VEXMAR-337506 format. One record per residue (C-alpha): residue in one letter; residue number from 1; z, y, x. Coordinates in steps of 0.5 Angstrom, whole numbers. Last residue first. Example, Ala and Ser with C-alpha at 12.3 -4.5 7.8 and 13.67 -1.06 7.14 Angstrom:
<residu: s | num: 2 | c3: 14 | c2: -2 | c1: 27>
<residu: a | num: 1 | c3: 16 | c2: -9 | c1: 25>
//
This chain:
<residu: x | num: 331 | c3: 41 | c2: -58 | c1: 35>
<residu: x | num: 330 | c3: 41 | c2: -61 | c1: 28>
<residu: x | num: 329 | c3: 45 | c2: -54 | c1: 25>
<residu: x | num: 328 | c3: 39 | c2: -50 | c1: 28>
<residu: x | num: 327 | c3: 34 | c2: -55 | c1: 25>
<residu: x | num: 326 | c3: 37 | c2: -54 | c1: 18>
<residu: x | num: 325 | c3: 37 | c2: -47 | c1: 19>
<residu: x | num: 324 | c3: 30 | c2: -47 | c1: 21>
<residu: x | num: 323 | c3: 28 | c2: -51 | c1: 15>
<residu: x | num: 322 | c3: 32 | c2: -47 | c1: 10>
<residu: x | num: 321 | c3: 28 | c2: -41 | c1: 12>
<residu: x | num: 320 | c3: 22 | c2: -45 | c1: 12>
<residu: x | num: 319 | c3: 23 | c2: -47 | c1: 5>
<residu: x | num: 318 | c3: 25 | c2: -40 | c1: 2>
<residu: x | num: 317 | c3: 19 | c2: -37 | c1: 6>
<residu: x | num: 316 | c3: 14 | c2: -42 | c1: 2>
<residu: x | num: 315 | c3: 17 | c2: -41 | c1: -5>
<residu: x | num: 314 | c3: 16 | c2: -33 | c1: -4>
<residu: x | num: 313 | c3: 9 | c2: -35 | c1: -2>
<residu: x | num: 312 | c3: 8 | c2: -40 | c1: -7>
<residu: x | num: 311 | c3: 11 | c2: -35 | c1: -13>
<residu: x | num: 310 | c3: 6 | c2: -29 | c1: -10>
<residu: x | num: 309 | c3: 0 | c2: -34 | c1: -10>
<residu: x | num: 308 | c3: 1 | c2: -35 | c1: -17>
<residu: x | num: 307 | c3: 1 | c2: -28 | c1: -19>
<residu: x | num: 306 | c3: -5 | c2: -27 | c1: -15>
<residu: x | num: 305 | c3: -8 | c2: -33 | c1: -18>
<residu: x | num: 304 | c3: -7 | c2: -29 | c1: -25>
<residu: x | num: 303 | c3: -10 | c2: -23 | c1: -22>
<residu: x | num: 302 | c3: -16 | c2: -27 | c1: -20>
<residu: x | num: 301 | c3: -17 | c2: -30 | c1: -27>
<residu: x | num: 300 | c3: -17 | c2: -24 | c1: -30>
<residu: x | num: 299 | c3: -23 | c2: -22 | c1: -26>
<residu: x | num: 298 | c3: -27 | c2: -28 | c1: -29>
<residu: x | num: 297 | c3: -29 | c2: -33 | c1: -24>
<residu: x | num: 296 | c3: -37 | c2: -33 | c1: -22>
<residu: x | num: 295 | c3: -36 | c2: -36 | c1: -16>
<residu: x | num: 294 | c3: -38 | c2: -30 | c1: -12>
<residu: x | num: 293 | c3: -33 | c2: -26 | c1: -16>
<residu: x | num: 292 | c3: -28 | c2: -31 | c1: -14>
<residu: x | num: 291 | c3: -30 | c2: -30 | c1: -6>
<residu: x | num: 290 | c3: -29 | c2: -23 | c1: -7>
<residu: x | num: 289 | c3: -22 | c2: -23 | c1: -10>
<residu: x | num: 288 | c3: -20 | c2: -28 | c1: -4>
<residu: x | num: 287 | c3: -23 | c2: -24 | c1: 1>
<residu: x | num: 286 | c3: -19 | c2: -18 | c1: -2>
<residu: x | num: 285 | c3: -13 | c2: -21 | c1: -2>
<residu: x | num: 284 | c3: -14 | c2: -24 | c1: 5>
<residu: x | num: 283 | c3: -16 | c2: -17 | c1: 8>
<residu: x | num: 282 | c3: -9 | c2: -14 | c1: 5>
<residu: x | num: 281 | c3: -5 | c2: -20 | c1: 8>
<residu: x | num: 280 | c3: -8 | c2: -18 | c1: 15>
<residu: x | num: 279 | c3: -6 | c2: -11 | c1: 14>
<residu: x | num: 278 | c3: 1 | c2: -13 | c1: 12>
<residu: x | num: 277 | c3: 1 | c2: -17 | c1: 19>
<residu: x | num: 276 | c3: 0 | c2: -11 | c1: 22>
<residu: x | num: 275 | c3: 5 | c2: -6 | c1: 19>
<residu: x | num: 274 | c3: 11 | c2: -10 | c1: 21>
<residu: x | num: 273 | c3: 17 | c2: -12 | c1: 17>
<residu: x | num: 272 | c3: 25 | c2: -13 | c1: 17>
<residu: x | num: 271 | c3: 31 | c2: -10 | c1: 14>
<residu: x | num: 270 | c3: 29 | c2: -10 | c1: 7>
<residu: x | num: 269 | c3: 31 | c2: -15 | c1: 1>
<residu: x | num: 268 | c3: 24 | c2: -17 | c1: 0>
<residu: x | num: 267 | c3: 23 | c2: -19 | c1: 8>
<residu: x | num: 266 | c3: 16 | c2: -16 | c1: 9>
<residu: x | num: 265 | c3: 12 | c2: -22 | c1: 12>
<residu: x | num: 264 | c3: 5 | c2: -20 | c1: 10>
<residu: x | num: 263 | c3: 5 | c2: -24 | c1: 4>
<residu: x | num: 262 | c3: 11 | c2: -20 | c1: 2>
<residu: x | num: 261 | c3: 7 | c2: -14 | c1: 3>
<residu: x | num: 260 | c3: 1 | c2: -16 | c1: 0>
<residu: x | num: 259 | c3: 5 | c2: -18 | c1: -6>
<residu: x | num: 258 | c3: 8 | c2: -12 | c1: -7>
<residu: x | num: 257 | c3: 2 | c2: -8 | c1: -6>
<residu: x | num: 256 | c3: -1 | c2: -13 | c1: -12>
<residu: x | num: 255 | c3: 5 | c2: -11 | c1: -16>
<residu: x | num: 254 | c3: 2 | c2: -4 | c1: -17>
<residu: x | num: 253 | c3: -5 | c2: -5 | c1: -16>
<residu: x | num: 252 | c3: -7 | c2: -5 | c1: -23>
<residu: x | num: 251 | c3: -5 | c2: 2 | c1: -25>
<residu: x | num: 250 | c3: -11 | c2: 4 | c1: -20>
<residu: x | num: 249 | c3: -13 | c2: 10 | c1: -24>
<residu: x | num: 248 | c3: -9 | c2: 11 | c1: -30>
<residu: x | num: 247 | c3: -7 | c2: 18 | c1: -30>
<residu: x | num: 246 | c3: -15 | c2: 20 | c1: -29>
<residu: x | num: 245 | c3: -18 | c2: 24 | c1: -24>
<residu: x | num: 244 | c3: -26 | c2: 24 | c1: -23>
<residu: x | num: 243 | c3: -31 | c2: 23 | c1: -18>
<residu: x | num: 242 | c3: -30 | c2: 16 | c1: -18>
<residu: x | num: 241 | c3: -30 | c2: 15 | c1: -10>
<residu: x | num: 240 | c3: -28 | c2: 22 | c1: -8>
<residu: x | num: 239 | c3: -22 | c2: 23 | c1: -13>
<residu: x | num: 238 | c3: -20 | c2: 16 | c1: -11>
<residu: x | num: 237 | c3: -19 | c2: 18 | c1: -4>
<residu: x | num: 236 | c3: -15 | c2: 24 | c1: -6>
<residu: x | num: 235 | c3: -10 | c2: 20 | c1: -10>
<residu: x | num: 234 | c3: -10 | c2: 15 | c1: -4>
<residu: x | num: 233 | c3: -8 | c2: 21 | c1: 1>
<residu: x | num: 232 | c3: -3 | c2: 23 | c1: -4>
<residu: x | num: 231 | c3: 0 | c2: 16 | c1: -5>
<residu: x | num: 230 | c3: 1 | c2: 17 | c1: 3>
<residu: x | num: 229 | c3: 5 | c2: 23 | c1: 2>
<residu: x | num: 228 | c3: 9 | c2: 20 | c1: -3>
<residu: x | num: 227 | c3: 11 | c2: 14 | c1: 1>
<residu: x | num: 226 | c3: 13 | c2: 20 | c1: 7>
<residu: x | num: 225 | c3: 17 | c2: 23 | c1: 2>
<residu: x | num: 224 | c3: 21 | c2: 16 | c1: 0>
<residu: x | num: 223 | c3: 22 | c2: 15 | c1: 7>
<residu: x | num: 222 | c3: 25 | c2: 22 | c1: 8>
<residu: x | num: 221 | c3: 30 | c2: 22 | c1: 3>
<residu: x | num: 220 | c3: 32 | c2: 15 | c1: 5>
<residu: x | num: 219 | c3: 33 | c2: 17 | c1: 12>
<residu: x | num: 218 | c3: 37 | c2: 24 | c1: 10>
<residu: x | num: 217 | c3: 41 | c2: 20 | c1: 6>
<residu: x | num: 216 | c3: 43 | c2: 15 | c1: 11>
<residu: x | num: 215 | c3: 45 | c2: 20 | c1: 16>
<residu: x | num: 214 | c3: 46 | c2: 14 | c1: 22>
<residu: x | num: 213 | c3: 53 | c2: 14 | c1: 25>
<residu: x | num: 212 | c3: 54 | c2: 7 | c1: 26>
<residu: x | num: 211 | c3: 58 | c2: 7 | c1: 20>
<residu: x | num: 210 | c3: 52 | c2: 9 | c1: 16>
<residu: x | num: 209 | c3: 48 | c2: 4 | c1: 18>
<residu: x | num: 208 | c3: 53 | c2: -1 | c1: 17>
<residu: x | num: 207 | c3: 54 | c2: 1 | c1: 10>
<residu: x | num: 206 | c3: 46 | c2: 0 | c1: 9>
<residu: x | num: 205 | c3: 46 | c2: -7 | c1: 12>
<residu: x | num: 204 | c3: 39 | c2: -10 | c1: 14>
<residu: x | num: 203 | c3: 35 | c2: -5 | c1: 10>
<residu: x | num: 202 | c3: 39 | c2: 1 | c1: 13>
<residu: x | num: 201 | c3: 38 | c2: -1 | c1: 20>
<residu: x | num: 200 | c3: 30 | c2: -2 | c1: 18>
<residu: x | num: 199 | c3: 30 | c2: 5 | c1: 16>
<residu: x | num: 198 | c3: 34 | c2: 8 | c1: 22>
<residu: x | num: 197 | c3: 29 | c2: 4 | c1: 27>
<residu: x | num: 196 | c3: 23 | c2: 7 | c1: 24>
<residu: x | num: 195 | c3: 26 | c2: 14 | c1: 23>
<residu: x | num: 194 | c3: 28 | c2: 14 | c1: 31>
<residu: x | num: 193 | c3: 21 | c2: 13 | c1: 32>
<residu: x | num: 192 | c3: 16 | c2: 8 | c1: 36>
<residu: x | num: 191 | c3: 16 | c2: 2 | c1: 32>
<residu: x | num: 190 | c3: 16 | c2: 4 | c1: 25>
<residu: x | num: 189 | c3: 13 | c2: 11 | c1: 26>
<residu: x | num: 188 | c3: 8 | c2: 8 | c1: 31>
<residu: x | num: 187 | c3: 5 | c2: 3 | c1: 26>
<residu: x | num: 186 | c3: 5 | c2: 7 | c1: 20>
<residu: x | num: 185 | c3: 1 | c2: 12 | c1: 24>
<residu: x | num: 184 | c3: -4 | c2: 6 | c1: 26>
<residu: x | num: 183 | c3: -4 | c2: 4 | c1: 19>
<residu: x | num: 182 | c3: -6 | c2: 11 | c1: 17>
<residu: x | num: 181 | c3: -12 | c2: 11 | c1: 22>
<residu: x | num: 180 | c3: -14 | c2: 5 | c1: 19>
<residu: x | num: 179 | c3: -14 | c2: 7 | c1: 12>
<residu: x | num: 178 | c3: -18 | c2: 14 | c1: 14>
<residu: x | num: 177 | c3: -23 | c2: 9 | c1: 17>
<residu: x | num: 176 | c3: -24 | c2: 5 | c1: 11>
<residu: x | num: 175 | c3: -25 | c2: 11 | c1: 7>
<residu: x | num: 174 | c3: -30 | c2: 13 | c1: 11>
<residu: x | num: 173 | c3: -34 | c2: 7 | c1: 11>
<residu: x | num: 172 | c3: -36 | c2: 4 | c1: 17>
<residu: x | num: 171 | c3: -43 | c2: 4 | c1: 21>
<residu: x | num: 170 | c3: -41 | c2: 9 | c1: 26>
<residu: x | num: 169 | c3: -39 | c2: 14 | c1: 20>
<residu: x | num: 168 | c3: -40 | c2: 12 | c1: 13>
<residu: x | num: 167 | c3: -40 | c2: 15 | c1: 6>
<residu: x | num: 166 | c3: -37 | c2: 13 | c1: -1>
<residu: x | num: 165 | c3: -31 | c2: 16 | c1: -2>
<residu: x | num: 164 | c3: -30 | c2: 22 | c1: 3>
<residu: x | num: 163 | c3: -38 | c2: 22 | c1: 3>
<residu: x | num: 162 | c3: -37 | c2: 25 | c1: -5>
<residu: x | num: 161 | c3: -33 | c2: 31 | c1: -3>
<residu: x | num: 160 | c3: -40 | c2: 35 | c1: -1>
<residu: x | num: 159 | c3: -42 | c2: 34 | c1: -8>
<residu: x | num: 158 | c3: -37 | c2: 39 | c1: -11>
<residu: x | num: 157 | c3: -33 | c2: 36 | c1: -16>
<residu: x | num: 156 | c3: -34 | c2: 36 | c1: -24>
<residu: x | num: 155 | c3: -28 | c2: 31 | c1: -27>
<residu: x | num: 154 | c3: -22 | c2: 31 | c1: -30>
<residu: x | num: 153 | c3: -21 | c2: 25 | c1: -35>
<residu: x | num: 152 | c3: -17 | c2: 25 | c1: -41>
<residu: x | num: 151 | c3: -10 | c2: 23 | c1: -44>
<residu: x | num: 150 | c3: -9 | c2: 30 | c1: -46>
<residu: x | num: 149 | c3: -10 | c2: 32 | c1: -38>
<residu: x | num: 148 | c3: -3 | c2: 36 | c1: -37>
<residu: x | num: 147 | c3: 1 | c2: 31 | c1: -42>
<residu: x | num: 146 | c3: -2 | c2: 25 | c1: -40>
<residu: x | num: 145 | c3: 0 | c2: 27 | c1: -33>
<residu: x | num: 144 | c3: 7 | c2: 29 | c1: -35>
<residu: x | num: 143 | c3: 8 | c2: 22 | c1: -39>
<residu: x | num: 142 | c3: 5 | c2: 18 | c1: -33>
<residu: x | num: 141 | c3: 10 | c2: 22 | c1: -28>
<residu: x | num: 140 | c3: 16 | c2: 21 | c1: -32>
<residu: x | num: 139 | c3: 15 | c2: 14 | c1: -33>
<residu: x | num: 138 | c3: 14 | c2: 12 | c1: -26>
<residu: x | num: 137 | c3: 20 | c2: 17 | c1: -24>
<residu: x | num: 136 | c3: 24 | c2: 13 | c1: -29>
<residu: x | num: 135 | c3: 22 | c2: 6 | c1: -26>
<residu: x | num: 134 | c3: 23 | c2: 9 | c1: -19>
<residu: x | num: 133 | c3: 30 | c2: 11 | c1: -21>
<residu: x | num: 132 | c3: 31 | c2: 4 | c1: -24>
<residu: x | num: 131 | c3: 28 | c2: 0 | c1: -19>
<residu: x | num: 130 | c3: 31 | c2: 4 | c1: -13>
<residu: x | num: 129 | c3: 38 | c2: 2 | c1: -16>
<residu: x | num: 128 | c3: 43 | c2: 8 | c1: -17>
<residu: x | num: 127 | c3: 46 | c2: 11 | c1: -11>
<residu: x | num: 126 | c3: 47 | c2: 18 | c1: -14>
<residu: x | num: 125 | c3: 45 | c2: 22 | c1: -8>
<residu: x | num: 124 | c3: 40 | c2: 17 | c1: -4>
<residu: x | num: 123 | c3: 37 | c2: 15 | c1: -10>
<residu: x | num: 122 | c3: 36 | c2: 21 | c1: -14>
<residu: x | num: 121 | c3: 34 | c2: 25 | c1: -7>
<residu: x | num: 120 | c3: 29 | c2: 20 | c1: -5>
<residu: x | num: 119 | c3: 25 | c2: 20 | c1: -12>
<residu: x | num: 118 | c3: 25 | c2: 28 | c1: -12>
<residu: x | num: 117 | c3: 23 | c2: 27 | c1: -5>
<residu: x | num: 116 | c3: 17 | c2: 22 | c1: -7>
<residu: x | num: 115 | c3: 15 | c2: 27 | c1: -12>
<residu: x | num: 114 | c3: 15 | c2: 33 | c1: -8>
<residu: x | num: 113 | c3: 11 | c2: 29 | c1: -2>
<residu: x | num: 112 | c3: 6 | c2: 27 | c1: -7>
<residu: x | num: 111 | c3: 5 | c2: 34 | c1: -10>
<residu: x | num: 110 | c3: 5 | c2: 37 | c1: -3>
<residu: x | num: 109 | c3: 0 | c2: 33 | c1: -1>
<residu: x | num: 108 | c3: -5 | c2: 34 | c1: -7>
<residu: x | num: 107 | c3: -4 | c2: 41 | c1: -6>
<residu: x | num: 106 | c3: -6 | c2: 41 | c1: 1>
<residu: x | num: 105 | c3: -12 | c2: 37 | c1: 0>
<residu: x | num: 104 | c3: -14 | c2: 42 | c1: -5>
<residu: x | num: 103 | c3: -13 | c2: 48 | c1: -1>
<residu: x | num: 102 | c3: -18 | c2: 44 | c1: 4>
<residu: x | num: 101 | c3: -23 | c2: 43 | c1: -1>
<residu: x | num: 100 | c3: -22 | c2: 50 | c1: -3>
<residu: x | num: 99 | c3: -25 | c2: 52 | c1: 4>
<residu: x | num: 98 | c3: -31 | c2: 48 | c1: 3>
<residu: x | num: 97 | c3: -33 | c2: 52 | c1: -2>
<residu: x | num: 96 | c3: -33 | c2: 50 | c1: -10>
<residu: x | num: 95 | c3: -39 | c2: 50 | c1: -13>
<residu: x | num: 94 | c3: -38 | c2: 44 | c1: -17>
<residu: x | num: 93 | c3: -31 | c2: 46 | c1: -20>
<residu: x | num: 92 | c3: -31 | c2: 54 | c1: -18>
<residu: x | num: 91 | c3: -25 | c2: 55 | c1: -15>
<residu: x | num: 90 | c3: -20 | c2: 54 | c1: -20>
<residu: x | num: 89 | c3: -24 | c2: 47 | c1: -21>
<residu: x | num: 88 | c3: -22 | c2: 45 | c1: -14>
<residu: x | num: 87 | c3: -15 | c2: 47 | c1: -15>
<residu: x | num: 86 | c3: -15 | c2: 43 | c1: -21>
<residu: x | num: 85 | c3: -18 | c2: 37 | c1: -18>
<residu: x | num: 84 | c3: -13 | c2: 37 | c1: -12>
<residu: x | num: 83 | c3: -7 | c2: 37 | c1: -17>
<residu: x | num: 82 | c3: -10 | c2: 32 | c1: -21>
<residu: x | num: 81 | c3: -11 | c2: 27 | c1: -15>
<residu: x | num: 80 | c3: -3 | c2: 28 | c1: -13>
<residu: x | num: 79 | c3: -2 | c2: 26 | c1: -20>
<residu: x | num: 78 | c3: -6 | c2: 20 | c1: -19>
<residu: x | num: 77 | c3: -3 | c2: 18 | c1: -13>
<residu: x | num: 76 | c3: 4 | c2: 19 | c1: -16>
<residu: x | num: 75 | c3: 2 | c2: 15 | c1: -22>
<residu: x | num: 74 | c3: 0 | c2: 9 | c1: -17>
<residu: x | num: 73 | c3: 6 | c2: 10 | c1: -13>
<residu: x | num: 72 | c3: 11 | c2: 10 | c1: -18>
<residu: x | num: 71 | c3: 14 | c2: 3 | c1: -18>
<residu: x | num: 70 | c3: 17 | c2: 5 | c1: -11>
<residu: x | num: 69 | c3: 22 | c2: -1 | c1: -8>
<residu: x | num: 68 | c3: 28 | c2: -1 | c1: -4>
<residu: x | num: 67 | c3: 31 | c2: -5 | c1: 1>
<residu: x | num: 66 | c3: 30 | c2: 0 | c1: 6>
<residu: x | num: 65 | c3: 23 | c2: -4 | c1: 9>
<residu: x | num: 64 | c3: 21 | c2: -4 | c1: 1>
<residu: x | num: 63 | c3: 21 | c2: 3 | c1: 1>
<residu: x | num: 62 | c3: 17 | c2: 4 | c1: 7>
<residu: x | num: 61 | c3: 12 | c2: -1 | c1: 5>
<residu: x | num: 60 | c3: 10 | c2: 1 | c1: -2>
<residu: x | num: 59 | c3: 6 | c2: 7 | c1: 1>
<residu: x | num: 58 | c3: 3 | c2: 3 | c1: 6>
<residu: x | num: 57 | c3: 1 | c2: -2 | c1: 0>
<residu: x | num: 56 | c3: -2 | c2: 4 | c1: -4>
<residu: x | num: 55 | c3: -6 | c2: 6 | c1: 2>
<residu: x | num: 54 | c3: -9 | c2: -1 | c1: 3>
<residu: x | num: 53 | c3: -10 | c2: -2 | c1: -5>
<residu: x | num: 52 | c3: -15 | c2: 4 | c1: -4>
<residu: x | num: 51 | c3: -17 | c2: 3 | c1: 3>
<residu: x | num: 50 | c3: -20 | c2: -5 | c1: 1>
<residu: x | num: 49 | c3: -25 | c2: -4 | c1: -4>
<residu: x | num: 48 | c3: -31 | c2: -1 | c1: 1>
<residu: x | num: 47 | c3: -29 | c2: -6 | c1: 7>
<residu: x | num: 46 | c3: -28 | c2: -12 | c1: 3>
<residu: x | num: 45 | c3: -35 | c2: -10 | c1: 0>
<residu: x | num: 44 | c3: -38 | c2: -10 | c1: 7>
<residu: x | num: 43 | c3: -35 | c2: -16 | c1: 9>
<residu: x | num: 42 | c3: -38 | c2: -20 | c1: 3>
<residu: x | num: 41 | c3: -45 | c2: -16 | c1: 4>
<residu: x | num: 40 | c3: -45 | c2: -18 | c1: 11>
<residu: x | num: 39 | c3: -45 | c2: -25 | c1: 9>
<residu: x | num: 38 | c3: -40 | c2: -31 | c1: 10>
<residu: x | num: 37 | c3: -39 | c2: -32 | c1: 2>
<residu: x | num: 36 | c3: -47 | c2: -33 | c1: 1>
<residu: x | num: 35 | c3: -46 | c2: -40 | c1: 0>
<residu: x | num: 34 | c3: -40 | c2: -40 | c1: -4>
<residu: x | num: 33 | c3: -35 | c2: -47 | c1: -4>
<residu: x | num: 32 | c3: -36 | c2: -48 | c1: 4>
<residu: x | num: 31 | c3: -34 | c2: -41 | c1: 6>
<residu: x | num: 30 | c3: -30 | c2: -40 | c1: 0>
<residu: x | num: 29 | c3: -25 | c2: -46 | c1: 2>
<residu: x | num: 28 | c3: -26 | c2: -44 | c1: 10>
<residu: x | num: 27 | c3: -25 | c2: -37 | c1: 10>
<residu: x | num: 26 | c3: -19 | c2: -37 | c1: 5>
<residu: x | num: 25 | c3: -16 | c2: -42 | c1: 9>
<residu: x | num: 24 | c3: -17 | c2: -38 | c1: 16>
<residu: x | num: 23 | c3: -14 | c2: -32 | c1: 12>
<residu: x | num: 22 | c3: -8 | c2: -35 | c1: 9>
<residu: x | num: 21 | c3: -6 | c2: -38 | c1: 16>
<residu: x | num: 20 | c3: -7 | c2: -31 | c1: 19>
<residu: x | num: 19 | c3: -3 | c2: -28 | c1: 14>
<residu: x | num: 18 | c3: 3 | c2: -34 | c1: 15>
<residu: x | num: 17 | c3: 3 | c2: -34 | c1: 23>
<residu: x | num: 16 | c3: 3 | c2: -26 | c1: 23>
<residu: x | num: 15 | c3: 11 | c2: -26 | c1: 22>
<residu: x | num: 14 | c3: 12 | c2: -30 | c1: 28>
<residu: x | num: 13 | c3: 10 | c2: -24 | c1: 33>
<residu: x | num: 12 | c3: 3 | c2: -23 | c1: 35>
<residu: x | num: 11 | c3: 3 | c2: -25 | c1: 43>
<residu: x | num: 10 | c3: 10 | c2: -29 | c1: 43>
<residu: x | num: 9 | c3: 9 | c2: -32 | c1: 36>
<residu: x | num: 8 | c3: 2 | c2: -34 | c1: 39>
<residu: x | num: 7 | c3: 5 | c2: -37 | c1: 45>
<residu: x | num: 6 | c3: 10 | c2: -41 | c1: 42>
<residu: x | num: 5 | c3: 6 | c2: -44 | c1: 36>
<residu: x | num: 4 | c3: 1 | c2: -46 | c1: 42>
<residu: x | num: 3 | c3: 6 | c2: -49 | c1: 46>
<residu: x | num: 2 | c3: 9 | c2: -53 | c1: 39>
<residu: x | num: 1 | c3: 2 | c2: -56 | c1: 38>
//
C-alpha cells in the first residue's frame, strides 16, 4: 500500500490524492444508490454545467494562492457580460454582425481586467486585507450593475452566439473546451512562468518575497487583473448560455469556488496549490450535485452538503497535517 501511495504521489502529486479519493467515493456511492447515475446523460450534464463554475474557480484560484481572495468574481463576470451586451445592442442587437461580437468580447475582457486591476492596486498599495477590499469591490460592482440595468435583464443577441453557450465540437460542449483551454493556460502560468513562481512566493511569505527582490506590488496587481480577465470569460459564457445578462447570474457560485479550491489541495493561507487537482475537485462537486438531483434531493440540500463538505475537508487536512508532524517527530 505504501509503495502504491509513493508511486501515485510521484506521478500525480500528493495533493491529487484527496480529489481522486473523493471522485472514487462519489462514483461508488451514487453508482450504487442511483440506477442511471453511471450513464452518458449524467456525464453530459456534468460537462455542460462545469464550465461556468470552473472558470469562476480559476478566477478565484490565483488570489487564493497569494494568500488573498476575490469575493467580487461573480459580479465582475456579470459586469463584463453587460459590457459585451451593450456593444452588441449598439451594433444592432439580434442583427449585430460577427465583427460586433469580437468587439463585445474585447469590451468584456477590458472590463474584467479593469475591475481586477483596481482591486489589485487597492490591495497592493494600501495593504488592506483582501477580504475587505474585494468585499467593497463586490458591493460596488453589484450596485453599479443594478444601477445601469435598473435591476433588470439585458437580452436580445444574435443567433450565432448561441453555439458558444450550447454548441458542441468534436462531441464535447464548446464551453467545456474553452474551460479546458483556460485550465491549460493557468497550468502553464503556474508551473512555467516567473509570475507563477512569484505569486506562490508571495503566498508563502510576502515579506521574504519582497526582500528576495520580487516586485510584490506588481505581482499582486497582475494576479487580480488576470482574475478579472477570467471572470470576463465566464461572463461571456453565461451571456451565450442564458441569452441574457443579469447582475445576479452565478451569485451562488462564489463560495463553491472556494470549496473547489480547498478540495483541490490549495492552501487556504496561500503558497501552495495546483490547477489539475482543482479541476478534479470541480468534477467531483458536479457529480455530487448530479447524483443528488437523480435521487430527487432538493437543490438546497446540495448547497447544504457543499457547506458540510468544506468543513470536513478543512478538518481532514488539519488532522492529516498533525499526523505528518507526529510521524516526523516519531521518526
